[in-house]
Steps between C-alpha positions, in 0.01 A plus 500: 500500500529205734776248452465190708748222510336163511691228669470155353560177686572159360447192714689174448387186682745211522408157631629145483857441389709792374731350239639613165207331325237671712650847555644581156165536316346685795774761515506551122127560490510716812765731355271564204196562721686731738513783249395815682500341845703651778448222755516122479343312787619141537295244690696179547353354816411173327841427347590143598861504383745707299806360327822691433423580136149617588643722775752656263233563237278659763795717605556604136130592478510710819820670377337580165208657683737715705678607180162610361424699815233261622468450876473136608290421807482151639163451667562136587782251460498139610757362738624276216565798276672700774713203605611431142580868439694520826696184418597645161587839648217673311269597785610866511530536121142379459382730777368212705618640830181707491267220390214383714533121547 
């Protein structure tokens, strides 16, 4: 009998402004779609700005993923997103120190 573990990836693409209005529905839907995934890839190279509430909601999302055992990999993050996260002291908590700008 062969037992193979299949790894599932989920990809989230963020662009434009990351605010409470834009990120809240995305993260709610993503948490439902992530079922069975072990990796979440985030592409955010086209984010134009991120406000404080959007940053904190994104942090809550990344924390929820970690609690579920999902690995978060940033493939791209815009300078605007990194700067906002750094200003709010969330760069490390979001895992952006490893993001490709």
